[in-house]
C-alpha positions in Angstrom: 78.0 48.4 159.1 79.9 50.1 156.3 78.0 53.4 156.9 78.9 53.3 160.5 82.6 52.8 159.7 82.4 55.7 157.2 80.7 57.9 159.8 83.5 57.3 162.3 86.1 58.0 159.6 84.4 61.3 158.7 84.2 62.3 162.4 88.0 61.7 162.8 88.7 63.7 159.6 86.5 66.5 160.8 88.6 66.8 163.9 91.6 67.7 161.7 89.6 70.6 160.0 91.2 73.3 162.1 94.7 72.2 160.9 93.6 72.2 157.3 92.0 75.6 157.7 95.3 76.9 158.9 96.9 75.5 155.7 94.2 77.1 153.6 94.8 80.5 155.3 98.6 80.4 154.7 99.5 83.8 153.4 101.9 82.5 150.8 99.4 80.1 149.3 96.7 82.8 149.3 99.1 85.2 147.7 99.6 82.8 144.8 95.9 82.1 144.5 95.0 85.8 144.6 97.7 86.6 142.1 96.3 84.1 139.7 92.7 85.3 140.2 93.9 88.8 139.3 95.4 87.6 136.1 92.6 85.3 134.9 91.5 88.0 132.4 95.0 87.8 130.9 94.9 84.0 130.5 91.4 84.1 128.9 92.0 87.1 126.7 95.3 85.7 125.3 93.7 82.3 124.7 91.1 83.9 122.4 94.0 84.9 120.0 95.2 81.3 120.0 91.8 80.0 119.2 91.2 82.4 116.4 94.7 81.8 115.0 94.8 78.0 115.1 91.4 76.3 115.6 90.5 76.9 111.9 93.5 74.7 111.0 91.4 71.7 112.1 89.1 72.2 109.1 91.9 72.9 106.7 91.9 76.7 106.8 95.2 78.5 107.5 95.8 82.2 108.0 98.7 83.8 106.2 101.9 84.1 108.1 101.3 87.9 108.4 97.8 87.5 109.9 99.1 84.7 112.3 102.0 87.0 113.3 99.6 89.8 114.1 97.3 87.5 116.2 100.3 86.0 118.0 101.7 89.4 118.9 98.8 90.0 121.3 99.4 86.6 122.8 103.1 87.1 123.2 102.8 90.4 125.0 100.1 89.0 127.4 100.8 85.4 128.3 104.4 85.9 127.0 105.1 88.1 130.1 102.9 86.2 132.5 105.6 85.5 135.0 106.5 89.2 135.1 102.9 90.0 135.8 102.7 87.2 138.5 105.7 88.6 140.3 103.7 91.9 140.6 100.3 90.5 141.7 101.7 87.9 144.1 104.0 90.4 145.8 101.1 92.9 146.1 98.7 90.3 147.6 101.4 89.2 150.1 102.1 92.9 151.0 98.3 93.5 151.5 98.3 90.5 153.9 101.2 91.8 155.8 99.6 95.3 156.0 96.6 93.8 157.7 98.8 92.9 160.7 101.1 96.0 160.7 100.5 99.1 162.7 98.2 101.7 161.0 101.1 104.1 160.7 103.5 101.4 159.3 102.2 100.2 156.0 103.9 98.7 153.0 103.3 100.5 149.7 102.0 97.8 147.4 102.9 99.8 144.2 106.5 100.1 145.3 106.5 96.3 146.1 105.3 95.6 142.6 107.9 97.8 141.0 110.7 96.2 143.0 109.4 92.7 142.0 109.7 93.6 138.3 113.3 94.8 138.8 114.2 91.7 140.8 112.7 89.4 138.2 114.6 91.0 135.4 117.9 90.7 137.4 117.7 87.0 137.9 115.9 85.9 134.7 117.3 88.0 131.8 120.4 87.0 129.7 122.3 89.4 127.5 122.4 88.5 123.9 123.8 90.2 120.9 121.6 93.1 120.0 119.3 92.9 123.1 118.1 90.6 125.9 116.6 87.1 126.1 113.1 87.1 127.5 112.4 83.4 127.3 111.6 83.3 131.0 109.1 86.1 131.0 106.3 83.6 130.3 105.3 80.3 131.9 108.9 79.1 132.3 109.5 81.9 134.8 106.5 81.3 137.1 108.4 79.5 139.9 110.9 82.3 139.9 108.1 84.9 140.1 106.7 83.2 143.2 110.1 83.1 145.0 110.8 86.7 144.1 107.4 87.9 145.2 107.8 86.2 148.6 111.3 87.6 149.2 110.5 91.2 148.0 107.4 91.4 150.2 109.4 90.2 153.3 112.2 92.7 152.6 109.7 95.5 152.6 108.0 94.1 155.7 111.3 93.9 157.6 112.2 97.5 156.7 108.8 99.0 157.4 108.2 97.1 160.6 111.6 98.0 162.0 111.5 101.7 160.8 114.3 101.2 158.4 112.9 103.9 156.2 113.5 107.6 155.6 111.1 109.7 157.6 110.2 113.2 156.4 108.8 116.1 158.5 105.1 116.3 158.9 105.0 119.4 156.6 106.1 117.3 153.6 103.1 116.2 151.4 102.1 112.6 151.9 102.9 111.5 148.3 106.4 113.0 148.6 107.0 111.5 152.0 105.9 108.0 150.7 108.5 108.3 147.9 111.3 108.7 150.5 109.8 106.0 152.7 110.0 103.5 149.8 113.6 104.4 148.9 115.5 102.1 151.4 113.2 99.0 151.0 113.5 99.4 147.2 117.3 99.9 147.3 117.7 96.9 149.7 115.6 94.7 147.3 117.6 95.7 144.2 121.0 95.3 145.9 120.0 91.9 147.4 119.0 90.5 144.0 121.8 92.2 142.1 124.4 90.6 144.5 122.5 87.3 144.5 122.4 87.2 140.7 126.1 88.0 140.4 127.1 85.2 142.8 124.6 82.7 141.4 125.8 83.1 137.8 129.4 83.0 138.9 128.9 79.6 140.6 126.4 78.0 138.1 127.1 79.8 134.8 123.3 80.1 134.3 120.5 82.3 135.4 118.3 81.4 138.4 115.1 80.8 136.3 116.9 78.3 134.2 118.3 76.5 137.2 115.1 76.3 139.2 113.3 74.8 136.2 115.9 72.0 136.1 115.5 71.4 139.9 111.7 71.1 139.6 111.6 69.1 136.4 111.4 65.7 138.2 108.5 67.0 140.3 106.7 68.2 137.2 107.1 64.8 135.6 105.9 63.0 138.8 102.9 65.3 139.0 101.9 64.1 135.5 102.0 60.4 136.5 99.1 58.3 137.8 100.2 58.7 141.5 100.8 62.5 141.2 97.4 63.0 139.5 95.7 61.0 142.2 97.3 62.9 145.0 96.5 66.3 143.4 92.9 65.8 142.6 92.2 63.4 145.5 93.5 66.1 147.9 91.3 68.7 146.1 88.2 66.6 146.6 89.2 65.6 150.2 89.5 69.2 151.3 86.2 70.2 149.8 84.6 67.1 151.5 85.4 68.5 154.9 84.1 71.9 153.9 87.3 73.7 152.9 87.6 75.1 149.4 90.1 72.5 148.0 91.3 74.4 145.0 92.4 77.2 147.2 94.9 74.9 148.8 96.0 72.7 145.9 96.0 75.1 142.9 98.7 77.4 144.2 101.0 74.4 144.5 100.5 73.2 140.9 99.5 76.4 139.1 103.0 76.8 137.6 102.8 73.3 136.2 99.3 74.0 134.7 100.5 77.0 132.7 103.8 75.5 131.6 102.2 72.2 130.5 99.5 74.0 128.3 102.2 76.1 126.7 104.4 73.1 126.1 101.4 71.1 124.7 100.6 74.0 122.3 104.1 74.2 121.0 104.2 70.4 120.5 100.8 70.5 118.7 102.0 73.4 116.4 105.1 71.5 115.4 103.0 68.4 114.5 104.0 66.4 117.5 102.0 64.7 120.2 100.9 67.0 123.1 101.7 64.6 125.9 101.3 66.6 129.1 98.3 65.7 131.2 98.2 68.1 134.2 96.6 71.4 133.2 93.8 73.8 134.1 91.7 72.0 131.5 92.3 68.6 133.1 91.0 70.0 136.3 88.1 72.0 135.1 86.7 69.7 132.4 87.8 66.2 133.5 88.7 65.7 137.2 86.2 68.2 138.5 83.6 67.7 135.8 80.7 69.8 137.0 82.7 71.0 140.0 85.0 69.5 142.6 83.9 65.9 143.2 82.9 65.5 139.6 79.3 66.4 140.5 77.8 66.8 137.0 76.5 63.2 137.0 75.2 63.3 140.7 73.2 66.5 139.8 71.6 64.7 136.8 70.9 61.7 139.1 69.0 64.0 141.5 67.2 65.6 138.6 66.2 62.5 136.7 66.4 59.4 138.9 65.8 60.5 142.5 62.6 59.4 144.3 63.2 61.6 147.3 61.5 65.0 147.1 64.6 66.6 148.6 67.0 65.3 146.0 64.6 66.1 143.2 64.3 69.7 144.4 68.1 70.0 144.6 68.4 68.5 141.1 66.1 71.1 139.6 67.6 74.0 141.5 71.2 73.1 140.6 70.9 71.9 137.0 72.0 75.1 135.4 74.7 76.2 137.9 76.4 72.8 137.9 76.5 72.6 134.1 78.7 75.7 134.3 80.9 74.4 137.1 79.2 76.1 140.0 78.3 73.1 142.3 77.8 74.6 145.7 74.0 73.9 145.5 74.8 70.2 145.2 77.7 70.2 147.7 75.6 71.8 150.4 72.1 70.8 149.2 72.3 67.0 148.9 74.7 67.4 150.9 77.9 65.9 149.7 80.1 67.8 152.1 80.7 65.8 155.3 78.2 63.2 154.2 79.7 59.7 155.0 77.5 58.1 152.3 79.4 60.0 149.5 83.0 60.0 150.9 84.2 57.3 148.6 82.7 58.4 145.3 83.4 62.1 145.9 87.1 61.3 146.0 87.2 58.3 143.7 85.4 59.9 140.7 87.9 62.8 140.1 90.8 60.4 140.3 89.2 57.9 137.9 88.4 60.7 135.5 91.9 62.1 135.3 93.4 58.6 135.1 91.2 58.0 132.1 92.4 61.2 130.5 96.0 60.1 131.1 95.3 56.7 129.5 93.8 58.4 126.4 96.8 60.7 126.1 99.6 58.2 126.8 98.1 55.1 125.2 95.6 56.2 122.6 97.5 59.2 121.2 95.0 61.9 122.2 96.4 65.4 122.6 96.4 66.9 126.0 95.0 70.4 126.6 96.5 73.0 124.2 94.2 75.9 125.1 93.0 77.5 128.3 89.3 78.1 128.5 87.0 79.8 131.2 86.3 77.4 134.0 82.6 78.0 133.5 82.7 76.3 130.1 80.4 73.2 130.3 82.7 70.2 131.0 82.3 68.0 127.9 82.5 71.1 125.7 85.6 72.4 127.5 87.2 69.0 127.0 86.6 69.0 123.2 87.6 72.7 122.7 90.6 72.6 125.0 92.1 69.7 123.2 91.7 71.3 119.8 88.7 69.1 118.8 90.8 65.9 119.3 89.0 63.0 117.8 89.4 60.8 120.9 87.9 63.7 123.0 84.5 62.9 121.5 84.9 59.4 122.9 86.3 60.4 126.3 83.6 62.9 127.1 80.7 60.4 127.2 82.9 57.8 128.8 83.7 60.1 131.7 79.9 60.5 132.3 79.4 56.7 132.2 82.3 56.1 134.6 81.1 58.7 137.1 77.6 57.2 136.9 79.0 53.7 137.8 81.0 55.2 140.7 78.2 57.3 142.2 75.1 55.3 141.5 75.3 52.7 144.3 75.9 55.4 146.9 73.3 57.7 145.4 70.7 54.9 145.4 71.3 54.0 149.0 71.1 57.6 150.1 68.0 58.2 148.1 66.3 55.2 149.7 67.2 56.6 153.2 65.7 60.0 152.4 62.5 58.4 151.0 62.1 56.5 154.2 62.6 59.7 156.3 60.2 61.6 154.1 57.6 58.9 154.6 58.1 59.4 158.3 57.8 63.2 157.9 61.4 63.9 158.6 64.1 65.0 156.2 67.6 66.5 156.6 66.4 69.6 154.8 63.5 70.0 157.2 65.9 69.8 160.1 67.5 73.0 159.0 65.7 76.1 160.0 64.4 77.7 156.9 64.4 81.5 156.5 61.0 82.9 156.8 59.7 85.6 154.5 59.4 88.9 156.4 55.9 89.8 157.6 54.5 93.3 156.8 55.8 94.8 160.2 59.2 93.3 159.6 59.3 94.8 156.0 58.2 98.1 157.4 60.9 98.1 160.0 63.4 97.1 157.4 62.3 100.0 155.2 63.0 102.4 158.1 66.5 100.9 158.5 67.5 101.4 154.9 66.1 104.9 154.2 68.3 107.4 152.5 71.1 105.9 150.5 70.1 102.4 151.4 72.3 99.5 152.4 75.0 97.7 150.5 75.9 94.0 150.9 79.1 92.3 149.6 79.2 88.5 149.3 82.5 86.7 149.0 83.5 83.3 147.9 86.7 81.8 146.4 86.1 83.0 142.8 83.0 85.1 142.8 80.6 82.5 141.3 78.9 81.1 144.4 78.8 84.5 146.0 77.0 85.8 142.9 74.1 83.4 143.6 73.4 84.9 147.0 74.0 88.5 145.8 71.4 88.0 143.0 68.9 86.5 145.5 69.3 89.5 147.8 68.8 91.9 144.9 65.7 90.1 143.8 64.3 90.2 147.4 65.0 94.0 147.6 63.3 94.6 144.3 60.3 92.5 145.4 60.0 94.5 148.6 60.9 97.8 147.1 63.8 98.4 149.5 67.0 100.3 148.6 69.3 97.3 149.3 71.9 96.2 146.8 74.3 93.3 146.8 77.6 92.6 145.0 79.7 89.5 144.6 83.5 89.3 144.6 86.3 86.7 145.2 87.8 86.8 148.6 90.9 89.0 148.6 89.4 91.5 146.1 87.5 93.2 148.9 90.4 94.6 150.9 90.3 98.1 149.4 86.4 98.5 149.3 85.4 97.3 152.8 84.2 100.8 153.8 81.8 100.9 150.8 79.6 98.2 152.3 77.3 97.8 155.4 77.6 94.0 155.5 80.1 91.4 154.1 78.9 87.8 153.9 81.2 84.8 153.4 80.0 81.9 151.4 80.3 78.5 153.3 83.6 77.5 151.7 85.2 80.7 153.0 83.8 80.5 156.6 87.3 79.8 157.9 88.2 83.4 157.0 85.5 84.9 159.2 88.0 85.8 162.0 90.3 87.6 159.5 87.3 89.4 158.0 86.1 90.5 161.4 89.5 92.0 162.1 89.4 93.7 158.7 86.1 95.4 159.3 86.7 96.3 162.9 86.2 100.0 163.5 84.8 100.7 160.0 81.1 100.3 160.9 80.8 97.2 158.7 79.3 93.9 159.8 80.8 90.5 158.9 78.8 87.2 158.7 78.9 83.7 157.4 76.4 80.8 157.4 76.1 77.1 157.0 76.0 75.4 153.6 72.4 74.3 153.9 71.1 77.7 154.9 73.2 79.3 152.2 71.6 77.2 149.5 68.1 78.0 150.9 68.8 81.7 150.8 69.9 81.5 147.2 66.5 80.0 146.4 64.5 82.4 148.7 65.0 86.1 147.7 62.9 87.5 150.4 64.5 85.3 153.0 67.9 86.3 151.7 66.9 90.0 152.1 65.8 89.4 155.6 69.0 87.5 156.4 71.0 90.5 155.2 69.0 93.1 157.1 69.1 91.0 160.3 72.9 90.8 160.1 73.1 94.6 159.4 71.1 95.2 162.5 73.3 92.8 164.5 70.6 90.1 165.0 
C-alpha cells in the first residue's frame, strides 16, 4: 500500500522535472557554479597553508610568528582576494553563456569583461584609509557583491554588443586592435555606471555597498544555519538528485557565499580561542549531509556490499565501494538505482537532513567546533569531518554516530528492496536485466571500427558536473581502446570547461546528471563536425564497468548510430 502511494508521488514529482531542469539551466546559477569550479584550486591550495600553520597547534607545537606570517601570506593573497577572483570568473562564465546565443560576428570579449568586473568591484568595495586602502571585502565578505557585479557587468556588455554600441574599425585594421576599440564603449559604460552608483550610494548610506549588502543578508545567513534552513538546503539538494537532476548545481550557487564566509568566520573564532559556532559550510555538505555523496550513500553502499542477498545489489556494492568512499556515488545512484526509485524516496531525503541536524546539535549543544578548514570533496567522509573541524574531540564521536543513524534510516527500505530483487532473481527477472547491456564488439565490428579511426584516431570528451563521474567513463573507454589496440582517447571535464575545446573532439558525451544540457550541447557542436550524446543512468554505470562496451558505444555515436 505504502509503496503504491510512493510510486504515485514519484510519478507526480517526475512531471515537474522539466521545470526543475529549467531552474538548473539558469545562466546566472550556472555562472556562479562555473565560477566556483574554476577557483576550486585556489580554495584547496590556500587551505594547505592553514593546515600547515595551525594543525600542529593541536599537539602543542607552535610555529614562530615569523613562520606563521610567511605561511599566512600565501593564504591572504589567494583566499584573501577570493571575491575579486569570483567577480572575474562569474562574469566570464556568464559572458560565455551570452556568446552562445549571440550572432557569430557579435561576441563579448571575456577578457574585457573580467577586467571591467575588477574595476567595478574596487569602486564599490574599497574604502580609503590613511596611508592606503581597506581591502577587507576582497575575501569572503565580498562574495555577494562579486556575484551582483558580475551579473551587471556581463549584461552591460551584452547590451552594448547586441545593439552595436561599439566602435567599429575598418576591415584593414588588425583584429586585436579592432577588438580593443570594440571594447572601449562597454568598458567605459561599466566604469561610469559603477562610479556614479558608488558616489550616490555612499552619499545616501555613508557606507560602501559590500558592507551594506552583508547587513541585508545577515538574517538570511543566520536562518540558513538553523534547523529549518539546513533541512531546506540539504533536503532540496537530495530531492533534485532523486528526480535525476544534479542537486548541488542548483543549491550550491545559492549558498556558496555562506559556505565560504562561515568557514572563515569559524577559523577566526577558533584562532582567538572562541567556539566556532557556524554550521553551514562546504564541509558540512561534503562530509556530513552528503556522506558518501548526495543522499548520504556511504552506508547504503556498504549495505549492498556486506548485507545484500540480491546478486544485483551485491554487484553494485562491489563495483561502487571505492568510488563512494571518495564521494563519487553515481554507481549507487543509477546502479541500485536510488534515483526515481519510490522505495528509497524517504531515506534519500531524510538521511542528509538527520546528519546535518546531528552536526548542528553537536556544535550548538555539545560545544564541538564547526568546520574551520576547507578540504577536497573527495576526502573520505569521516576523515574529512575530523580534519575539517581541526581534530575536534566530539568529531570522533559524531563520525560513527552518523553511520549508525544512516543505517537505521536506510535499513528497513534497503531490506524490503533487497527482498523484492531476490524474488525477481528467483523468477529470472531483475531490473538490471531489463536494461539492454552493451555487447562486446565482434571481430568484424572491431575491424570496421579500426577503419573508422585510422590516422590521428578519435577523441572523446565526457562531461559531468565536476569531472569525477565523467572520469569513470573516460577511463573505461581508454581501457577498451587499449584492449582493442584502437587509436581512441577519452578525456573527462566538468560541464562548462568544454566551451573553448569543442572542436578538438569527435564526440562529447554527457553523464546522466547533465542530460538536461543535451539541447544546449547540440547547439554548441552544430557545424563543428562534433557529435553530442547522452545516456541513461543504468547504461552509463554498465559502460563504466565494460571497457569494450564503452568503446563500442563511443564509436557507434561517432558514426551516428
